[in-house]
C-alpha positions as MATLAB code, in Angstrom:
seq = 'MGTTNEADRDAAAASVPERYQPFGHKPLRTFALVVALPALLLYVSGALVVFFALVTMATEIDRQEDMRGITAMAAALESFRNGVSDAAADEATWNEAFLNVVVSPDPAWMDSTWGATARLGATYNDVMVTDQAGIVQFGENNLGSIRGDIVARYPAAEGMLKELDEAISLSGDAAVVSHFASTGKTLAVLAAVSIHKSTPGEAAVPRQQRRILWIGKYVTPGTLQDIALRYQMPIAQMVTEVAHGESSVNIVDGGGNIAGTLAWTPEQPGDSAFRHAAVAAFAIYFGIGLVLLFGLAALRRAMIRRATRITTAFVEQIAAAGPAAPAAVVETVKQATTEEEPDSPIAGVSASVFTVDYQPILDLRSETMIGVETLLRWSKLDKSPLLQEELSPRDANAMMERAGIIALRHATGELAPLLGVTLSLAVTPQQVMNAVFAEKVAGTLGATNFQMRRLQLSLDAALMPPAEMIAERMSELRGMGISIALSNFILSERTVDYLRPGFADRICLAPGMVSLVDADPVRFKLIEATIDAARTASFAVTIPNVQRKEEAAKLLRLGCREFRGSLLAPPMPIAALTSLILAPARPQPVRQAS';
ca = [
      82.009   -6.062   15.646;
      78.634   -3.965   15.175;
      75.195   -5.342   13.942;
      72.831   -3.930   11.326;
      69.442   -2.434   11.889;
      66.365   -3.845   10.625;
      66.199   -1.832    7.674;
      69.659   -2.957    6.569;
      68.227   -6.407    7.218;
      65.297   -6.024    4.979;
      67.638   -4.550    2.300;
      69.583   -7.586    2.304;
      66.861   -9.772    2.015;
      65.416   -8.078   -0.956;
      68.620   -7.871   -2.651;
      69.216  -11.932   -2.682;
      69.442  -12.574   -6.522;
      67.120  -14.778   -7.813;
      69.851  -17.191   -9.445;
      71.057  -17.516   -5.817;
      67.602  -19.060   -4.633;
      66.915  -22.455   -5.674;
      63.017  -21.559   -6.660;
      63.638  -17.742   -7.342;
      62.088  -15.045   -5.667;
      58.615  -16.278   -5.828;
      58.736  -19.968   -4.720;
      54.972  -20.542   -4.932;
      54.578  -19.466   -8.766;
      57.549  -21.576   -9.408;
      55.977  -24.592   -7.414;
      52.659  -24.040   -9.249;
      54.007  -23.835  -12.599;
      57.351  -26.468  -12.451;
      55.869  -29.130  -10.208;
      51.821  -28.746   -9.452;
      50.703  -28.000  -12.717;
      52.803  -30.533  -14.483;
      51.847  -33.052  -11.833;
      48.453  -32.351  -12.242;
      48.437  -32.516  -16.347;
      50.362  -36.075  -15.671;
      47.791  -37.341  -13.533;
      44.640  -36.250  -15.386;
      46.371  -37.443  -18.816;
      47.018  -40.583  -17.227;
      43.452  -41.089  -16.050;
      42.499  -40.277  -19.838;
      44.814  -42.990  -21.044;
      43.297  -45.531  -18.872;
      39.692  -44.371  -19.554;
      40.512  -44.810  -23.461;
      42.344  -47.952  -22.905;
      39.305  -49.361  -20.960;
      36.948  -48.213  -23.575;
      38.904  -49.670  -26.412;
      39.310  -53.085  -24.340;
      35.338  -53.355  -24.094;
      35.083  -52.246  -27.607;
      37.183  -55.019  -28.796;
      35.359  -57.639  -26.313;
      32.384  -56.784  -27.879;
      33.469  -57.071  -31.411;
      35.013  -60.417  -30.430;
      31.758  -61.551  -29.035;
      29.921  -60.502  -32.177;
      32.173  -62.287  -34.292;
      31.834  -65.250  -32.136;
      28.094  -65.111  -32.568;
      28.015  -64.884  -36.184;
      30.807  -67.664  -36.532;
      28.853  -69.776  -34.346;
      25.342  -69.021  -36.174;
      27.133  -69.961  -39.585;
      28.220  -73.359  -37.989;
      24.716  -74.016  -36.500;
      23.218  -73.505  -39.703;
      25.463  -75.844  -41.421;
      25.005  -78.232  -39.157;
      21.353  -77.926  -39.514;
      21.650  -78.490  -43.089;
      24.029  -81.655  -42.950;
      21.599  -83.342  -40.582;
      18.722  -82.845  -43.361;
      21.115  -84.104  -45.998;
      22.029  -87.276  -43.816;
      18.262  -87.914  -43.328;
      17.325  -87.768  -46.839;
      20.559  -89.905  -48.042;
      19.165  -92.648  -45.457;
      15.789  -92.609  -46.641;
      16.554  -93.118  -50.271;
      18.923  -96.118  -49.861;
      16.392  -98.933  -48.741;
      16.136 -101.430  -51.470;
      12.114 -101.560  -50.352;
      12.190  -97.770  -51.409;
      13.710  -98.694  -54.550;
      10.887 -101.308  -55.222;
       7.947  -99.423  -53.947;
       8.751  -96.368  -55.872;
      10.917  -96.954  -58.823;
      10.113 -100.654  -60.035;
       6.274 -100.570  -58.926;
       4.926  -97.368  -57.408;
       2.993  -97.933  -54.277;
       1.474  -94.573  -52.827;
       0.244  -96.327  -49.887;
       3.662  -97.415  -48.872;
       5.187  -94.094  -49.279;
       2.326  -92.698  -47.104;
       2.860  -94.808  -44.477;
       6.281  -94.558  -44.297;
       7.627  -90.978  -45.576;
       4.393  -89.486  -45.350;
       3.728  -90.344  -41.489;
       6.967  -88.841  -40.655;
       6.386  -85.661  -42.336;
       3.288  -85.118  -40.685;
       4.853  -85.840  -37.399;
       7.444  -83.108  -38.342;
      10.077  -84.449  -36.035;
      12.790  -85.430  -38.891;
      11.576  -83.558  -41.825;
       8.481  -81.320  -42.370;
       7.940  -81.975  -46.289;
       8.344  -85.232  -48.258;
       7.965  -85.473  -52.030;
       8.923  -87.975  -54.847;
       9.347  -86.240  -58.397;
      10.573  -87.493  -61.591;
      13.774  -86.018  -63.262;
      11.692  -83.018  -64.466;
      10.341  -81.961  -61.142;
       6.794  -83.185  -61.224;
       5.617  -84.500  -57.862;
       4.528  -87.982  -57.933;
       4.082  -88.003  -54.200;
       4.069  -85.337  -51.633;
       2.971  -85.017  -47.900;
       2.985  -82.794  -44.862;
       1.307  -82.033  -42.012;
      -1.303  -79.904  -43.869;
      -1.935  -82.631  -46.573;
      -0.771  -83.876  -49.769;
       1.504  -81.858  -52.180;
       0.887  -81.630  -55.987;
       2.227  -80.005  -58.801;
       5.722  -78.845  -59.763;
       8.178  -78.705  -57.318;
       9.932  -75.492  -58.363;
       6.528  -73.963  -57.909;
       6.789  -74.712  -54.251;
      10.678  -74.413  -53.815;
      11.920  -71.871  -56.596;
      15.445  -72.844  -55.617;
      14.821  -76.624  -56.704;
      15.415  -75.994  -60.167;
      19.010  -75.314  -59.737;
      19.127  -78.430  -57.449;
      17.859  -80.338  -60.121;
      20.680  -79.474  -62.445;
      23.184  -79.806  -59.729;
      21.893  -83.171  -58.691;
      21.936  -84.467  -62.408;
      25.497  -83.532  -62.666;
      26.563  -85.028  -59.322;
      25.003  -88.479  -60.495;
      26.423  -88.361  -63.779;
      29.965  -88.169  -61.889;
      29.182  -90.653  -58.969;
      26.222  -93.017  -60.172;
      23.213  -92.873  -58.204;
      24.949  -92.165  -54.786;
      24.386  -88.313  -54.684;
      22.885  -85.777  -52.493;
      22.042  -82.131  -53.039;
      21.269  -80.013  -50.053;
      20.446  -76.037  -49.762;
      18.547  -73.586  -47.843;
      15.576  -72.796  -49.925;
      12.400  -70.496  -49.283;
       8.677  -71.329  -50.139;
       8.048  -67.120  -49.902;
       6.596  -67.531  -46.364;
       8.985  -69.990  -44.651;
      12.678  -70.950  -44.877;
      13.715  -74.432  -44.881;
      16.572  -76.734  -45.733;
      15.580  -79.102  -48.956;
      17.680  -82.136  -49.572;
      17.385  -83.831  -52.832;
      18.598  -87.518  -53.510;
      18.047  -89.977  -56.247;
      16.262  -93.231  -54.903;
      18.363  -96.291  -55.734;
      19.444  -99.601  -54.689;
      21.817  -99.945  -51.696;
      23.297 -103.053  -53.293;
      26.848 -102.460  -54.749;
      27.401 -103.357  -58.307;
      23.827 -102.825  -59.329;
      23.380 -101.014  -62.606;
      22.263  -97.308  -62.225;
      18.421  -96.269  -62.601;
      18.122  -94.787  -66.436;
      17.593  -91.151  -66.355;
      14.167  -91.202  -67.810;
      13.130  -93.614  -64.913;
      14.776  -91.717  -62.226;
      12.657  -90.703  -59.050;
      13.852  -88.113  -56.799;
      13.156  -87.899  -53.089;
      12.835  -84.291  -51.598;
      12.755  -83.902  -47.686;
      12.269  -80.348  -46.837;
      13.247  -79.166  -42.942;
      11.655  -75.886  -41.667;
      13.643  -73.109  -39.828;
      11.401  -72.550  -36.932;
      11.552  -70.395  -33.908;
      11.881  -73.702  -31.929;
      15.002  -74.781  -34.416;
      16.233  -71.334  -33.619;
      15.972  -71.844  -29.856;
      17.682  -75.026  -29.902;
      20.706  -73.500  -31.871;
      20.703  -70.784  -29.112;
      20.850  -73.239  -26.120;
      23.406  -75.249  -27.771;
      25.961  -72.851  -29.158;
      25.506  -70.567  -25.760;
      24.025  -67.266  -27.913;
      21.121  -65.199  -28.025;
      17.856  -66.641  -29.829;
      17.910  -65.461  -33.629;
      14.767  -64.322  -35.455;
      13.907  -64.300  -39.209;
      13.856  -60.735  -40.139;
      13.441  -58.580  -43.385;
      15.371  -55.795  -42.088;
      18.265  -55.783  -39.774;
      18.004  -53.122  -36.660;
      20.646  -50.944  -35.171;
      22.713  -52.955  -32.981;
      21.832  -56.225  -34.241;
      24.116  -59.214  -35.376;
      22.879  -60.992  -38.676;
      23.934  -63.499  -41.229;
      22.430  -63.908  -44.683;
      21.143  -67.279  -45.732;
      21.853  -68.036  -49.509;
      20.048  -70.709  -51.489;
      21.502  -72.972  -54.070;
      21.007  -70.235  -56.688;
      23.214  -68.025  -55.047;
      20.233  -65.856  -53.815;
      19.447  -64.560  -50.480;
      16.799  -67.057  -49.027;
      16.389  -65.020  -45.728;
      18.099  -62.990  -42.861;
      18.601  -64.368  -39.422;
      19.250  -61.376  -36.956;
      19.777  -61.102  -33.097;
      20.929  -58.941  -30.446;
      24.459  -59.832  -29.376;
      25.428  -59.830  -26.022;
      27.858  -57.209  -24.785;
      30.241  -58.769  -22.356;
      32.337  -55.699  -22.891;
      29.958  -53.303  -20.878;
      29.974  -55.304  -17.880;
      33.857  -55.718  -18.037;
      34.289  -51.861  -18.686;
      32.081  -51.205  -15.567;
      33.917  -53.365  -13.320;
      37.255  -52.281  -14.734;
      36.108  -48.520  -14.212;
      35.069  -48.949  -10.927;
      38.631  -50.427   -9.856;
      40.528  -47.960  -11.923;
      38.690  -45.060  -10.344;
      39.374  -46.489   -6.715;
      42.982  -46.749   -7.609;
      43.196  -43.094   -9.210;
      41.265  -41.874   -6.189;
      43.879  -43.118   -4.175;
      46.671  -41.884   -6.145;
      45.193  -38.406   -6.276;
      45.036  -38.259   -2.397;
      48.671  -39.496   -2.356;
      49.443  -36.801   -4.941;
      47.631  -34.069   -3.032;
      49.245  -34.689    0.330;
      52.791  -34.911   -1.424;
      52.367  -31.808   -3.207;
      51.287  -30.190   -0.200;
      54.267  -31.343    1.672;
      56.539  -30.312   -1.186;
      55.089  -26.800   -1.187;
      55.816  -26.541    2.580;
      59.529  -27.953    1.948;
      59.960  -25.486   -0.832;
      58.885  -22.380    1.082;
      60.833  -23.467    3.930;
      64.116  -24.008    2.103;
      63.435  -20.462    0.406;
      63.033  -18.888    3.723;
      66.111  -20.781    5.239;
      68.368  -19.560    2.113;
      67.087  -15.935    2.392;
      67.534  -15.927    6.363;
      70.971  -17.353    6.046;
      71.994  -14.795    3.306;
      70.724  -11.915    5.756;
      72.453  -13.403    8.699;
      75.729  -13.671    6.827;
      75.498  -10.200    5.910;
      74.331   -9.156    9.528;
      77.482  -11.277   11.047;
      79.864   -9.166    8.672;
      79.200   -5.462   10.109;
      77.488   -2.255    8.858;
      79.400   -2.150    5.692;
      78.692   -5.621    4.663;
      75.330   -5.345    2.756;
      76.669   -2.735    0.090;
      79.807   -4.993   -0.618;
      77.961   -8.102   -0.692;
      75.152   -6.753   -3.054;
      77.673   -5.276   -5.325;
      79.724   -8.511   -5.547;
      76.144  -10.316   -6.481;
      75.493   -7.591   -8.800;
      78.650   -7.784  -10.660;
      78.222  -11.525  -11.055;
      74.529  -11.368  -12.205;
      74.036   -8.215  -14.319;
      73.137   -8.703  -17.830;
      75.883   -7.851  -20.616;
      75.597   -4.414  -22.176;
      74.289   -3.934  -25.685;
      78.093   -3.238  -26.759;
      79.481   -6.416  -25.107;
      81.317   -8.837  -27.026;
      78.877  -11.571  -25.985;
      75.769   -9.585  -27.105;
      73.520  -11.555  -29.357;
      75.917  -14.711  -29.177;
      73.874  -18.047  -28.437;
      75.778  -19.593  -25.440;
      74.479  -23.143  -26.345;
      75.819  -23.108  -29.856;
      79.487  -23.879  -29.494;
      82.746  -25.869  -30.463;
      85.322  -27.207  -27.895;
      88.991  -27.195  -27.605;
      91.326  -29.001  -25.064;
      94.210  -27.651  -23.724;
      96.570  -30.128  -22.359;
      97.638  -29.697  -18.679;
     101.083  -31.285  -18.251;
     103.266  -32.305  -15.217;
     106.607  -31.044  -16.118;
     108.534  -32.873  -13.511;
     107.119  -36.330  -14.788;
     106.941  -34.864  -18.399;
     103.433  -36.276  -18.670;
      99.870  -35.156  -19.371;
      97.722  -35.421  -16.547;
      94.677  -33.456  -17.900;
      92.986  -31.072  -19.997;
      91.116  -27.870  -19.687;
      87.850  -27.487  -21.459;
      87.766  -24.143  -23.473;
      84.499  -23.053  -25.462;
      84.414  -21.437  -28.798;
      81.417  -19.335  -29.969;
      80.751  -17.319  -33.227;
      79.788  -13.738  -32.978;
      77.139  -12.282  -35.116;
      79.785  -11.204  -37.642;
      80.937  -14.868  -37.961;
      84.133  -14.218  -36.051;
      85.385  -16.528  -33.321;
      84.784  -15.726  -29.445;
      86.965  -17.455  -27.334;
      86.548  -18.310  -23.704;
      90.045  -17.345  -22.414;
      89.811  -13.896  -24.124;
      86.608  -13.248  -22.619;
      86.474  -10.837  -19.359;
      85.824  -12.937  -16.109;
      82.389  -11.212  -16.101;
      81.349  -12.165  -19.632;
      83.054  -15.555  -19.296;
      81.005  -16.134  -16.165;
      77.573  -15.297  -18.088;
      78.270  -17.362  -21.179;
      79.425  -20.449  -19.114;
      76.123  -20.143  -17.029;
      74.169  -20.037  -20.055;
      75.902  -23.110  -21.840;
      75.363  -24.797  -18.632;
      75.273  -28.487  -18.352;
      75.174  -28.676  -22.196;
      78.827  -27.772  -21.957;
      79.496  -30.424  -19.479;
      77.833  -33.274  -21.416;
      79.371  -32.493  -24.545;
      82.992  -32.263  -23.140;
      82.405  -35.486  -20.770;
      80.870  -37.126  -24.033;
      84.099  -36.674  -25.934;
      86.563  -37.214  -23.428;
      85.185  -40.283  -21.979;
      86.869  -42.809  -24.063;
      90.463  -41.353  -23.160;
      90.836  -42.937  -19.764;
      93.080  -41.217  -17.275;
      92.842  -37.647  -18.494;
      91.135  -35.600  -16.101;
      88.710  -32.958  -17.445;
      88.715  -29.355  -15.904;
      85.623  -27.460  -16.922;
      84.618  -23.818  -15.684;
      81.336  -23.249  -13.925;
      79.911  -20.282  -12.385;
      79.345  -19.817   -8.412;
      75.624  -19.217   -9.156;
      75.354  -22.849  -10.872;
      77.062  -24.278   -8.100;
      74.867  -22.780   -5.511;
      71.727  -24.251   -7.404;
      70.181  -26.723   -5.361;
      69.902  -29.281   -8.062;
      73.092  -28.643   -9.729;
      74.868  -31.697   -8.024;
      71.953  -33.828   -9.074;
      72.324  -32.471  -12.677;
      75.943  -33.269  -13.001;
      75.864  -36.894  -11.506;
      73.287  -37.647  -14.296;
      75.221  -36.193  -17.052;
      78.373  -38.227  -15.791;
      76.323  -41.311  -15.637;
      74.796  -40.631  -19.119;
      78.496  -40.080  -20.668;
      79.942  -42.844  -18.532;
      82.449  -40.617  -17.192;
      84.015  -41.174  -13.745;
      83.407  -38.193  -11.368;
      86.927  -38.485   -9.950;
      88.226  -37.563  -13.394;
      85.982  -34.158  -13.214;
      87.256  -30.953  -11.876;
      85.016  -27.987  -11.853;
      86.617  -24.459  -11.962;
      85.136  -21.695  -10.225;
      86.436  -18.022  -10.882;
      87.736  -16.751   -7.607;
      87.206  -13.162   -8.687;
      83.257  -13.944   -8.746;
      83.025  -16.019   -5.647;
      80.468  -14.840   -2.881;
      81.416  -15.352    0.755;
      82.605  -18.700    1.392;
      79.907  -19.452    4.096;
      77.313  -19.100    1.266;
      78.969  -21.499   -1.121;
      80.644  -23.921    1.125;
      77.889  -26.449    1.748;
      77.319  -27.163   -2.252;
      81.229  -27.263   -2.941;
      81.264  -29.843   -0.059;
      78.413  -31.738   -1.830;
      80.312  -31.866   -5.006;
      83.578  -32.865   -3.202;
      81.677  -35.773   -1.540;
      80.715  -37.063   -4.928;
      84.477  -37.357   -5.816;
      84.310  -34.306   -8.245;
      87.506  -32.020   -7.688;
      86.997  -28.008   -7.149;
      89.386  -25.653   -8.460;
      89.529  -21.705   -7.843;
      90.783  -19.964  -11.044;
      92.071  -16.772  -11.635;
      93.323  -17.121   -8.005;
      95.662  -14.345   -6.475;
      96.045  -13.770   -2.618;
      94.290  -10.965   -1.442;
      92.096   -9.854    1.854;
      89.127  -11.305    0.006;
      90.354  -14.533   -1.480;
      92.334  -15.537    1.440;
      88.987  -16.874    3.173;
      88.751  -19.543    0.638;
      92.045  -20.897    1.635;
      90.689  -22.947    4.239;
      91.150  -26.937    4.364;
      88.210  -28.913    2.593;
      86.945  -25.856    0.848;
      88.445  -26.747   -2.669;
      91.147  -28.959   -3.963;
      93.594  -26.509   -5.810;
      94.093  -23.149   -7.198;
      94.791  -21.897  -10.695;
      96.742  -18.694  -10.676;
      95.723  -15.582  -12.590;
      96.972  -15.859  -16.274;
      97.907  -12.295  -16.191;
     100.255  -12.701  -12.948;
     102.222  -15.422  -14.745;
     103.448  -13.469  -17.595;
     107.076  -11.869  -17.120;
     107.109  -13.463  -13.810;
     110.792  -14.044  -14.145;
     111.533  -10.412  -15.002;
     109.286   -8.743  -11.995;
     110.474   -9.479   -8.630;
     107.199   -7.832   -7.064;
     105.064  -10.040   -8.957;
     107.198  -13.197   -8.127;
     106.644  -12.595   -4.442;
     103.124  -12.203   -4.774;
     102.777  -15.479   -6.472;
     105.359  -17.105   -4.236;
     102.941  -15.987   -1.179;
      99.946  -17.165   -3.051;
     101.695  -20.541   -3.290;
     102.913  -20.834   -0.060;
      99.391  -20.072    1.203;
      97.535  -22.700   -1.121;
     100.201  -25.398    0.386;
      99.558  -24.567    3.885;
      95.783  -25.204    3.417;
      96.807  -28.503    1.332;
      95.551  -26.960   -1.918;
      97.252  -28.046   -5.324;
      98.589  -25.246   -7.751;
      98.026  -25.294  -11.386;
      99.959  -22.600  -13.248;
      98.257  -21.119  -16.533;
      99.138  -19.015  -19.504;
     102.914  -20.342  -19.796;
     104.334  -18.717  -22.820;
     108.111  -18.463  -22.208;
     110.584  -21.184  -21.077;
     111.956  -18.583  -18.256;
     108.566  -18.178  -16.894;
     108.309  -21.976  -16.567;
     111.521  -22.464  -15.167;
     111.122  -19.581  -12.567;
     108.016  -21.145  -11.182;
     109.563  -24.734  -11.325;
     112.090  -23.519   -8.520;
     108.957  -23.033   -6.271;
     107.968  -26.852   -6.532;
     105.137  -25.981   -9.041;
     104.543  -29.119  -11.221;
     101.341  -28.491  -13.221;
     101.597  -26.187  -15.902;
      99.290  -25.360  -19.182;
      99.918  -22.854  -21.895;
     100.988  -22.245  -25.422;
     104.821  -22.925  -24.483;
     103.595  -26.592  -23.988;
     100.461  -27.288  -26.177;
      98.055  -24.964  -27.665;
      94.307  -25.682  -27.341;
      93.276  -28.330  -29.748;
      89.815  -30.141  -30.962;
      89.369  -33.719  -29.847;
      90.587  -35.422  -32.801;
      93.873  -33.643  -32.358;
      94.034  -34.392  -28.561;
      93.387  -38.330  -29.375;
      96.458  -38.350  -31.596;
      98.591  -36.621  -29.130;
      97.536  -39.142  -26.301;
      97.637  -41.983  -28.576;
     101.207  -41.111  -30.086;
     102.429  -38.527  -27.310;
     105.666  -36.460  -28.151;
     107.524  -36.081  -25.150;
     108.065  -32.481  -24.377;
     111.429  -30.998  -23.917;
     112.552  -30.582  -20.244;
     112.709  -27.214  -19.360;
     116.293  -26.187  -18.007;
     116.163  -24.345  -14.642;
     118.349  -21.254  -14.338;
     121.356  -21.737  -12.434;
];
């Protein structure tokens, strides 16, 4: 056997169709667009998602800390106010205070007790005794005596007098009123209580004789420092205007007016958390980036090696076949891959928009239905139907390749509930030779819960490439449990090479050869030879396009069992097929001619 020269080898390599190559004629471009670019986008988008998540986390931590600070400050101020209120209540309930203020006023006694305490400023800063109208009878602080109208010193006292009067009318003399109040220069807590006897059952002091004890405690920087230490928060300050980035609380007096504003710069624990988390995320993503970089490099080398190996195998196959092989193989490839002509019946038809009919396959010897053939139906531009079985092998091949895995998913999804029924689906040699086709089939069957042993993939023998080019992929599919059938099969010099044990599972005769086989001895002998050769290679045989009883009887004599065609059952939608299976009608047995 001769060998090709270098020119033949280069021409053969250039003629390898792109659909026969798993990564096309330009594997590097395929790698960049299909693998590297999506991986890079995924990597960058993942980093951005993590970054924005960290920013959101830090912002939320800072917000929670800010709210905690405001809540803590409000609680601290309330506790401070309650402390002054309790002190006022304790000072006004002495019997001695009642005697020295209400019964017989003694300024010396008031000065030596309340005045001395006010001058020290430990418990309170201002102490005053007024009548019901608010006129100061006695007043003292560290600066000296206090005289006049208490409202002039504390404008909020006017509302507090009314509030105290209402409280006393409800509870007797045991009432205390306290609020934040402003003197115009300082902020204080002001508490008011009616001086009364502590002895239960005593009559209340008449309103006109009532004497009210006022105690004021200033909110000083020392007070704010104690609050910060106690509540674990930044030190606040009295301000007239809150600066950007500061937290604040408004202090309201007894009249509902703002007496002052406390502001502080909140801690930002989220910033520290963000920095630490960002460093950790950077380290992790840097490691992932290195792994991704080396992984993509390794995948790129593997893709180039595989593309080179496929091209080399194609060229070697042609070289081994002799000088005339390149033209023959290239012509076969062109016939299988050429796009349709404008006047083709499939021109302008969307292959992915279809309906499905199922033609039953019957075992006439056991009179049972053993499977179905999937037949796709499209609509032409003029809305007339386009049937898969009426297309030429070339057009059918083109449409099935475009329908691709969608047809498989549709058919297996509909047929999955009909347990025990096998599904035969036409696929193209180009699909089978694709490196990822087996994975797509496995994924589709898993998604539709369809068992692999129930699936039979049918390839048109008229469009098959040399056996060596497709044997590995077919073996991979058969290893998964999927059956392989060679359709449109008639024994010839080209097809005899496919009849090798393990290459496929069955053949399906060419539909045109079955017609009138009972009246054509030559046709019958050719079919007989084809069936004998298939059995020698351990292939099962399916007879399609059976339209007459005489044809079925003739082929039954040859030992054939599996038949399909209009004589037995026409193609039908899934609903009709389901009804046929659930309520099967036994076919009339075909009488063999004696």
